[in-house]
C-alpha positions as a Markdown table, in Angstrom:
| # | Residue | x | y | z |
|---|---|---|---|---|
| 1 | Met | -10.6 | 108.3 | -100.9 |
| 2 | Asp | -9.8 | 106.4 | -104.1 |
| 3 | Lys | -6.8 | 108.7 | -104.7 |
| 4 | Gly | -5.4 | 108.0 | -101.2 |
| 5 | Lys | -5.7 | 104.2 | -101.8 |
| 6 | Lys | -3.8 | 104.5 | -105.1 |
| 7 | Val | -1.0 | 106.4 | -103.4 |
| 8 | Ala | -0.7 | 103.9 | -100.6 |
| 9 | Ser | -0.7 | 100.9 | -103.0 |
| 10 | Ala | 2.0 | 102.6 | -105.2 |
| 11 | Thr | 4.2 | 103.2 | -102.1 |
| 12 | Asp | 3.9 | 99.6 | -101.0 |
| 13 | Phe | 4.9 | 98.5 | -104.6 |
| 14 | Leu | 8.0 | 100.6 | -104.6 |
| 15 | Gln | 9.1 | 99.4 | -101.1 |
| 16 | Asn | 8.6 | 95.8 | -102.2 |
| 17 | Leu | 10.6 | 96.4 | -105.4 |
| 18 | Lys | 13.5 | 98.0 | -103.4 |
| 19 | Leu | 13.6 | 95.1 | -100.9 |
| 20 | Ser | 13.5 | 92.5 | -103.7 |
| 21 | Ser | 16.4 | 94.2 | -105.6 |
| 22 | Val | 18.5 | 94.3 | -102.4 |
| 23 | Ser | 17.9 | 90.7 | -101.6 |
| 24 | Ser | 18.6 | 89.6 | -105.1 |
| 25 | Ser | 22.0 | 91.3 | -105.0 |
| 26 | Arg | 23.2 | 89.1 | -102.2 |
| 27 | Pro | 24.7 | 85.7 | -103.1 |
| 28 | Asp | 22.7 | 82.6 | -102.2 |
| 29 | Pro | 24.5 | 80.8 | -99.3 |
| 30 | Ser | 23.9 | 77.5 | -101.0 |
| 31 | Tyr | 25.4 | 78.8 | -104.2 |
| 32 | Thr | 28.4 | 80.0 | -102.3 |
| 33 | Arg | 28.9 | 76.6 | -100.7 |
| 34 | Ile | 28.7 | 74.8 | -104.1 |
| 35 | Thr | 31.2 | 77.1 | -105.8 |
| 36 | Ala | 33.6 | 76.8 | -102.9 |
| 37 | Ser | 33.4 | 73.0 | -103.1 |
| 38 | Leu | 34.1 | 73.1 | -106.8 |
| 39 | Arg | 37.2 | 75.4 | -106.4 |
| 40 | Pro | 40.5 | 73.4 | -106.3 |
| 41 | Lys | 42.2 | 73.2 | -102.9 |
| 42 | Gly | 45.0 | 75.7 | -102.4 |
| 43 | Ala | 43.7 | 77.9 | -105.3 |
| 44 | Pro | 43.8 | 81.6 | -104.4 |
| 45 | Asp | 40.5 | 83.5 | -104.2 |
| 46 | Lys | 41.9 | 86.4 | -106.2 |
| 47 | Lys | 43.2 | 86.1 | -109.8 |
| 48 | Thr | 47.0 | 86.3 | -110.1 |
| 49 | Lys | 48.2 | 89.3 | -112.1 |
| 50 | Pro | 49.5 | 88.3 | -115.5 |
| 51 | Pro | 53.1 | 89.1 | -116.3 |
| 52 | Ser | 53.9 | 92.2 | -118.2 |
| 53 | Leu | 55.2 | 92.2 | -121.8 |
| 54 | Val | 58.7 | 93.0 | -120.5 |
| 55 | Gly | 58.5 | 90.1 | -118.0 |
| 56 | Leu | 57.5 | 87.7 | -120.8 |
| 57 | Cys | 60.4 | 88.9 | -122.9 |
| 58 | Leu | 62.8 | 88.5 | -120.0 |
| 59 | Met | 61.6 | 84.9 | -119.4 |
| 60 | Val | 62.5 | 84.1 | -123.0 |
| 61 | Val | 65.9 | 85.8 | -122.7 |
| 62 | Gly | 66.5 | 84.1 | -119.4 |
| 63 | Lys | 65.9 | 80.6 | -120.8 |
| 64 | His | 68.5 | 81.2 | -123.5 |
| 65 | Phe | 70.9 | 83.4 | -121.4 |
| 66 | Glu | 74.0 | 81.4 | -122.2 |
| 67 | Asp | 73.5 | 82.2 | -125.9 |
| 68 | Ile | 73.8 | 86.0 | -125.4 |
| 69 | Val | 76.6 | 86.0 | -122.8 |
| 70 | Ser | 79.3 | 86.7 | -125.5 |
| 71 | Asp | 77.4 | 89.7 | -126.9 |
| 72 | Leu | 76.0 | 91.0 | -123.6 |
| 73 | Glu | 78.4 | 93.9 | -123.3 |
| 74 | Ala | 77.3 | 95.2 | -126.7 |
| 75 | Ile | 73.6 | 94.9 | -126.3 |
| 76 | Ala | 73.1 | 95.7 | -122.5 |
| 77 | Gly | 74.0 | 99.4 | -122.8 |
| 78 | Cys | 70.5 | 100.4 | -124.0 |
| 79 | Phe | 68.6 | 98.4 | -121.3 |
| 80 | Pro | 67.0 | 100.2 | -118.3 |
| 81 | Ala | 68.6 | 99.7 | -114.9 |
| 82 | Asp | 65.7 | 97.6 | -113.6 |
| 83 | Val | 65.9 | 95.3 | -116.6 |
| 84 | Lys | 69.6 | 94.9 | -116.1 |
| 85 | Met | 69.0 | 93.9 | -112.4 |
| 86 | Val | 66.5 | 91.2 | -113.5 |
| 87 | Met | 68.9 | 89.8 | -116.0 |
| 88 | Ala | 71.7 | 89.7 | -113.3 |
| 89 | Ala | 69.3 | 87.9 | -111.0 |
| 90 | Ile | 68.5 | 85.3 | -113.6 |
| 91 | Ala | 72.1 | 84.9 | -114.5 |
| 92 | Arg | 73.0 | 84.3 | -110.8 |
| 93 | Arg | 70.3 | 81.7 | -110.5 |
| 94 | Arg | 71.5 | 79.9 | -113.6 |
| 95 | Arg | 75.1 | 80.0 | -112.3 |
| 96 | Leu | 76.2 | 82.2 | -115.2 |
| 97 | Leu | 77.1 | 85.2 | -113.2 |
| 98 | Asp | 80.8 | 86.1 | -113.4 |
| 99 | Asp | 83.0 | 89.2 | -113.8 |
| 100 | Asn | 82.2 | 89.7 | -117.4 |
| 101 | Val | 78.4 | 89.3 | -117.0 |
| 102 | Ile | 78.0 | 91.5 | -114.0 |
| 103 | Leu | 80.2 | 94.2 | -115.4 |
| 104 | Ser | 78.3 | 94.2 | -118.6 |
| 105 | Leu | 75.0 | 94.7 | -116.7 |
| 106 | Ala | 76.2 | 97.0 | -113.9 |
| 107 | Asp | 74.4 | 100.3 | -113.6 |
| 108 | Ser | 75.4 | 103.4 | -111.5 |
| 109 | Ser | 71.9 | 103.7 | -110.1 |
| 110 | Trp | 71.8 | 100.3 | -108.5 |
| 111 | Glu | 71.3 | 100.3 | -104.7 |
| 112 | Ile | 71.1 | 96.5 | -104.2 |
| 113 | Leu | 73.7 | 94.0 | -105.4 |
| 114 | Asp | 73.3 | 90.2 | -104.9 |
| 115 | Leu | 76.4 | 88.2 | -105.9 |
| 116 | Ser | 75.8 | 85.2 | -103.6 |
| 117 | Gly | 77.0 | 81.9 | -104.9 |
| 118 | Ser | 78.4 | 83.4 | -108.0 |
| 119 | Asp | 81.8 | 83.3 | -109.7 |
| 120 | Val | 82.5 | 87.0 | -109.3 |
| 121 | Ser | 86.1 | 87.6 | -108.2 |
| 122 | Asp | 88.0 | 90.5 | -106.7 |
| 123 | Arg | 88.4 | 92.2 | -110.1 |
| 124 | Gly | 84.6 | 92.3 | -110.6 |
| 125 | Leu | 83.7 | 93.5 | -107.2 |
| 126 | Lys | 86.4 | 96.3 | -107.3 |
| 127 | Glu | 85.1 | 97.6 | -110.6 |
| 128 | Leu | 81.5 | 97.3 | -109.3 |
| 129 | Ala | 82.4 | 99.4 | -106.2 |
| 130 | Lys | 83.7 | 102.2 | -108.5 |
| 131 | Arg | 80.7 | 102.2 | -110.8 |
| 132 | Cys | 77.9 | 101.6 | -108.3 |
| 133 | Arg | 78.6 | 104.0 | -105.5 |
| 134 | Ser | 75.0 | 104.2 | -104.3 |
| 135 | Leu | 74.8 | 100.6 | -103.1 |
| 136 | Arg | 72.9 | 100.2 | -99.8 |
| 137 | Ala | 72.9 | 96.4 | -99.5 |
| 138 | Val | 75.4 | 93.9 | -100.9 |
| 139 | Asp | 75.4 | 90.1 | -100.6 |
| 140 | Ile | 78.7 | 88.3 | -101.1 |
| 141 | Ser | 77.9 | 85.1 | -99.3 |
| 142 | Gln | 79.3 | 81.9 | -100.7 |
| 143 | Cys | 81.6 | 83.9 | -103.1 |
| 144 | Glu | 84.8 | 81.8 | -102.9 |
| 145 | Arg | 86.7 | 84.2 | -105.3 |
| 146 | Ile | 86.2 | 87.3 | -103.2 |
| 147 | Thr | 88.8 | 88.3 | -100.7 |
| 148 | Val | 89.6 | 91.1 | -98.3 |
| 149 | Ala | 91.1 | 93.3 | -101.1 |
| 150 | Ser | 87.8 | 93.8 | -102.9 |
| 151 | Val | 85.7 | 94.1 | -99.8 |
| 152 | Ser | 88.1 | 96.9 | -98.7 |
| 153 | Glu | 87.5 | 98.7 | -102.0 |
| 154 | Leu | 83.7 | 98.2 | -101.6 |
| 155 | Val | 83.8 | 99.8 | -98.1 |
| 156 | Gln | 85.9 | 102.7 | -99.3 |
| 157 | Gln | 83.9 | 103.5 | -102.4 |
| 158 | Cys | 80.3 | 102.9 | -101.3 |
| 159 | His | 79.7 | 105.3 | -98.4 |
| 160 | Ser | 76.0 | 104.5 | -98.4 |
| 161 | Leu | 76.5 | 100.8 | -97.7 |
| 162 | Glu | 74.1 | 99.9 | -94.8 |
| 163 | Thr | 73.8 | 96.1 | -95.1 |
| 164 | Leu | 76.5 | 93.5 | -95.8 |
| 165 | Arg | 75.6 | 89.8 | -96.2 |
| 166 | Cys | 78.6 | 87.4 | -96.1 |
| 167 | Gly | 79.7 | 83.9 | -95.0 |
| 168 | Gly | 78.0 | 80.7 | -96.0 |
| 169 | Cys | 81.1 | 78.6 | -96.8 |
| 170 | Gln | 84.5 | 78.2 | -95.2 |
| 171 | Arg | 86.4 | 80.5 | -97.5 |
| 172 | Ser | 83.7 | 83.2 | -97.4 |
| 173 | Asp | 83.7 | 82.9 | -93.6 |
| 174 | Tyr | 87.4 | 83.4 | -93.5 |
| 175 | Thr | 87.1 | 86.5 | -95.7 |
| 176 | Ala | 84.4 | 87.9 | -93.5 |
| 177 | Arg | 86.5 | 87.3 | -90.4 |
| 178 | Ser | 89.4 | 89.1 | -92.0 |
| 179 | Cys | 87.3 | 92.1 | -92.9 |
| 180 | Leu | 86.1 | 92.8 | -89.4 |
| 181 | Ser | 89.0 | 95.2 | -88.7 |
| 182 | Met | 88.2 | 97.4 | -91.7 |
| 183 | Leu | 84.5 | 97.8 | -90.6 |
| 184 | Lys | 85.4 | 99.5 | -87.4 |
| 185 | Pro | 86.0 | 103.2 | -87.3 |
| 186 | Lys | 89.6 | 104.2 | -86.6 |
| 187 | Leu | 92.1 | 107.0 | -87.3 |
| 188 | Asn | 94.1 | 106.9 | -90.5 |
| 189 | Asp | 97.1 | 108.7 | -88.9 |
| 190 | Thr | 97.9 | 108.6 | -85.2 |
| 191 | Ala | 101.5 | 109.7 | -85.5 |
| 192 | Gly | 100.9 | 113.4 | -85.0 |
| 193 | Glu | 102.4 | 115.3 | -82.2 |
| 194 | Ser | 99.1 | 116.8 | -81.2 |
| 195 | Trp | 95.4 | 116.6 | -82.1 |
| 196 | Glu | 95.7 | 119.8 | -84.1 |
| 197 | Glu | 98.0 | 118.0 | -86.6 |
| 198 | Ile | 95.3 | 115.4 | -87.4 |
| 199 | Asp | 93.1 | 116.4 | -90.3 |
| 200 | Ala | 89.3 | 116.0 | -90.0 |
| 201 | Thr | 89.2 | 113.6 | -93.0 |
| 202 | Glu | 91.7 | 111.3 | -91.3 |
| 203 | Ile | 89.3 | 110.5 | -88.5 |
| 204 | Val | 86.5 | 109.2 | -90.7 |
| 205 | His | 87.5 | 105.6 | -91.7 |
| 206 | Gly | 85.9 | 102.2 | -92.0 |
| 207 | Ala | 82.3 | 101.5 | -93.0 |
| 208 | Gln | 80.7 | 104.8 | -92.4 |
| 209 | Ser | 77.1 | 103.8 | -92.8 |
| 210 | Leu | 77.1 | 100.1 | -92.1 |
| 211 | Asn | 74.4 | 99.2 | -89.6 |
| 212 | Trp | 73.6 | 95.6 | -90.4 |
| 213 | Leu | 75.9 | 92.6 | -90.8 |
| 214 | Val | 74.3 | 89.3 | -91.8 |
| 215 | Trp | 76.8 | 86.5 | -91.2 |
| 216 | Pro | 75.0 | 83.2 | -90.1 |
| 217 | Arg | 78.1 | 81.4 | -88.8 |
| 218 | Ile | 79.9 | 84.2 | -87.1 |
| 219 | Asp | 81.9 | 83.2 | -84.0 |
| 220 | Gln | 81.1 | 84.6 | -80.6 |
| 221 | Gly | 84.4 | 86.3 | -80.3 |
| 222 | Ser | 83.8 | 88.4 | -83.4 |
| 223 | Val | 80.3 | 89.3 | -82.1 |
| 224 | Glu | 81.7 | 90.5 | -78.8 |
| 225 | Asp | 84.5 | 92.4 | -80.6 |
| 226 | Leu | 82.1 | 94.2 | -82.8 |
| 227 | Ala | 79.7 | 95.0 | -79.9 |
| 228 | Thr | 82.6 | 96.5 | -77.9 |
| 229 | Glu | 84.4 | 98.5 | -80.7 |
| 230 | Cys | 81.5 | 99.3 | -83.0 |
| 231 | Pro | 78.2 | 98.9 | -81.3 |
| 232 | Arg | 76.4 | 100.6 | -84.2 |
| 233 | Ile | 76.7 | 97.5 | -86.3 |
| 234 | Met | 73.9 | 94.9 | -85.5 |
| 235 | Val | 74.9 | 91.3 | -86.3 |
| 236 | Asn | 72.2 | 88.9 | -87.6 |
| 237 | Pro | 69.1 | 91.0 | -86.6 |
| 238 | Arg | 65.9 | 89.2 | -86.2 |
| 239 | Pro | 62.4 | 90.4 | -87.4 |
| 240 | Ser | 60.7 | 92.1 | -84.5 |
| 241 | Pro | 57.6 | 94.4 | -84.2 |
| 242 | Phe | 59.8 | 96.8 | -82.2 |
| 243 | Ser | 62.6 | 98.8 | -83.7 |
| 244 | Leu | 66.2 | 98.0 | -82.7 |
| 245 | Arg | 68.0 | 101.1 | -81.2 |
| 246 | Gly | 65.5 | 103.4 | -82.9 |
| 247 | Met | 66.0 | 101.8 | -86.3 |
| 248 | Gln | 63.6 | 99.5 | -88.1 |
| 249 | Val | 65.3 | 96.4 | -89.5 |
| 250 | Pro | 65.2 | 96.6 | -93.3 |
| 251 | Arg | 64.2 | 93.6 | -95.4 |
| 252 | Glu | 67.8 | 93.4 | -96.8 |
| 253 | Ala | 69.1 | 92.6 | -93.3 |
| 254 | Leu | 66.6 | 89.9 | -92.4 |
| 255 | Pro | 67.7 | 86.2 | -92.3 |
| 256 | Asp | 66.5 | 83.6 | -94.7 |
| 257 | Ile | 65.7 | 86.0 | -97.5 |
| 258 | Ile | 67.2 | 86.2 | -101.0 |
| 259 | Leu | 68.3 | 89.8 | -101.7 |
| 260 | Asp | 67.3 | 90.0 | -105.4 |
| 261 | Asp | 63.9 | 88.2 | -105.0 |
| 262 | Pro | 61.8 | 91.3 | -105.4 |
| 263 | Phe | 63.2 | 91.9 | -108.9 |
| 264 | Val | 62.1 | 88.5 | -110.3 |
| 265 | Gln | 58.6 | 88.3 | -108.7 |
| 266 | Glu | 56.9 | 88.1 | -112.1 |
| 267 | Ile | 59.5 | 85.8 | -113.7 |
| 268 | Glu | 58.5 | 82.1 | -113.7 |
| 269 | Pro | 60.9 | 79.9 | -111.8 |
| 270 | Thr | 61.1 | 77.6 | -114.9 |
| 271 | Thr | 63.2 | 80.4 | -116.4 |
| 272 | Trp | 66.2 | 79.2 | -114.4 |
| 273 | Glu | 65.1 | 75.8 | -113.2 |
| 274 | Thr | 67.1 | 73.9 | -115.9 |
| 275 | Lys | 69.4 | 70.9 | -115.3 |
| 276 | Gly | 72.4 | 71.8 | -113.3 |
| 277 | Ser | 71.5 | 75.5 | -112.8 |
| 278 | Lys | 69.7 | 75.5 | -109.5 |
| 279 | Pro | 71.0 | 78.3 | -107.3 |
| 280 | Arg | 73.0 | 77.5 | -104.2 |
| 281 | Gln | 71.3 | 78.3 | -100.9 |
| 282 | Val | 73.2 | 79.7 | -98.0 |
| 283 | Ser | 73.3 | 77.3 | -95.1 |
| 284 | Leu | 72.3 | 79.0 | -91.8 |
| 285 | Ser | 73.5 | 76.1 | -89.7 |
| 286 | Pro | 76.6 | 76.9 | -87.7 |
| 287 | Asn | 77.7 | 73.3 | -88.2 |
| 288 | Gly | 77.2 | 73.2 | -91.9 |
| 289 | Ser | 79.8 | 71.2 | -93.8 |
| 290 | Ser | 81.8 | 72.7 | -96.6 |
| 291 | Gly | 84.9 | 71.9 | -98.7 |
| 292 | Glu | 88.0 | 71.8 | -96.6 |
| 293 | Leu | 90.8 | 74.2 | -97.6 |
| 294 | Ser | 94.2 | 72.7 | -98.4 |
| 295 | Leu | 97.1 | 73.4 | -95.9 |
| 296 | Ala | 98.9 | 75.6 | -98.5 |
| 297 | Glu | 95.8 | 77.7 | -99.0 |
| 298 | Lys | 95.3 | 78.2 | -95.3 |
| 299 | Phe | 98.9 | 79.4 | -95.0 |
| 300 | Arg | 98.4 | 81.7 | -97.9 |
| 301 | Leu | 95.2 | 83.3 | -96.5 |
| 302 | Ala | 96.8 | 83.6 | -93.1 |
| 303 | Phe | 99.8 | 85.4 | -94.6 |
| 304 | Leu | 97.5 | 87.8 | -96.5 |
| 305 | Glu | 95.5 | 88.5 | -93.4 |
| 306 | Arg | 98.6 | 89.2 | -91.3 |
| 307 | Asp | 100.1 | 91.4 | -94.0 |
| 308 | Thr | 96.9 | 93.4 | -94.3 |
| 309 | Arg | 96.7 | 93.8 | -90.5 |
| 310 | Leu | 100.3 | 94.9 | -90.1 |
| 311 | Ala | 100.5 | 97.3 | -93.1 |
| 312 | Pro | 99.1 | 100.3 | -91.1 |
| 313 | Lys | 101.6 | 99.6 | -88.3 |
| 314 | Arg | 104.5 | 99.4 | -90.7 |
| 315 | Ala | 103.5 | 102.7 | -92.3 |
| 316 | Lys | 103.1 | 104.4 | -88.8 |
| 317 | Ser | 106.5 | 103.1 | -87.7 |
| 318 | Ala | 108.1 | 104.4 | -90.9 |
| 319 | Arg | 106.6 | 107.9 | -90.3 |
| 320 | Gln | 107.8 | 107.9 | -86.7 |
| 321 | His | 111.3 | 106.9 | -87.7 |
| 322 | Gln | 111.4 | 109.7 | -90.3 |
| 323 | Arg | 110.3 | 112.3 | -87.8 |
| 324 | Arg | 112.7 | 111.1 | -85.2 |
| 325 | Ala | 115.6 | 111.4 | -87.8 |
| 326 | Glu | 114.5 | 114.9 | -88.7 |
| 327 | Arg | 114.4 | 116.0 | -85.1 |
| 328 | Glu | 117.9 | 114.5 | -84.5 |
| 329 | Trp | 119.2 | 116.3 | -87.6 |
| 330 | Ile | 117.8 | 119.6 | -86.5 |
| 331 | Ala | 119.1 | 119.2 | -82.9 |
| 332 | Gly | 122.7 | 118.6 | -84.2 |
| 333 | Asp | 123.0 | 121.1 | -87.0 |
| 334 | Ala | 122.6 | 124.9 | -86.4 |
| 335 | Asn | 121.8 | 125.6 | -90.1 |
| 336 | Ala | 119.0 | 122.9 | -90.0 |
| 337 | Arg | 117.7 | 124.5 | -86.8 |
| 338 | Ala | 117.6 | 127.9 | -88.5 |
| 339 | Val | 115.7 | 126.5 | -91.5 |
| 340 | Ala | 113.2 | 124.7 | -89.3 |
| 341 | Leu | 112.5 | 127.9 | -87.3 |
| 342 | Ala | 112.1 | 129.9 | -90.5 |
| 343 | Ser | 109.7 | 127.4 | -91.8 |
| 344 | Gln | 107.6 | 127.6 | -88.6 |
| 345 | Val | 107.6 | 131.4 | -88.8 |
| 346 | Asn | 106.5 | 131.3 | -92.4 |
| 347 | Lys | 103.7 | 128.9 | -91.6 |
| 348 | Ser | 102.5 | 131.1 | -88.7 |
| 349 | Leu | 102.4 | 134.2 | -91.0 |
| 350 | Gln | 100.4 | 132.3 | -93.6 |
| 351 | Thr | 97.9 | 131.2 | -91.0 |
| 352 | Arg | 97.4 | 134.7 | -89.8 |
| 353 | Lys | 96.9 | 136.0 | -93.4 |
| 354 | Leu | 94.3 | 133.3 | -94.0 |
| 355 | Gly | 92.6 | 134.1 | -90.7 |
């Protein structure tokens, strides 16, 4: 009997011990209210992750970036690609990004390139297109020194280009409007006598992979033109829980984002927030004011646009004129006709041998 009582009392003691330990592990509601009242307003509940050692070093370098610009080409070769990208983003925010700086930092593995609001010119963008052929997203908005010539080189060299961000100022809007024709697929050579004469490589032209065009102040006529002739390209896509035409809108194509922001997340904004170095923001208002171009500059840009547009037509006309002259020569000369027939027979025999 005494043994049974001892077992029962021991069981009750263990149960009370377990319950008391569980209840003590729970926070006291009053204590929670007190600590919440002492926490500053707006302070996050979770502690922010401290910057890495590389991030701290880049902050120091970024604050004194203008002191290393002259030696950047010599020292940047040993930097990893992601470090070069961070340095380019800091230089852009400090308005130090030009042809020399971006070419010193350019890496062939880059997939994103943000040149918005920089002093990069056609020379820099052409060389970047040759070096960084894996680019998927490029931002050239508010780049007043970039014209149709370098954008054409970018489209030809970077076949993986999916997102292009442009516009933002009057001159950049003019460049974007002039580039629309080269974004559409078209034939390189339509002067052949039949479809058999057109090589397969001549059919593929234009921006082969471009799906997203971010141009805040695009005119309605250009939108309708793209929708008719190249419906694959989506203009100014908006974030949506549903995919557009079976494709999810990537972050690079969303409005109101800065393309290179993910690379400077752990860099303190004080690194580039110095006097006179605040980055320019792209105005999304269609009625945004910008510097008016001079009359001479308007004429020059209009001439360049017309010359670029008519160049393929002039080349086609020259080829047609040459072929017409050859046919007339063959029709009026028996020897020339014999040479042409022999050439056709020779070509036919070579085709059979290859087959």
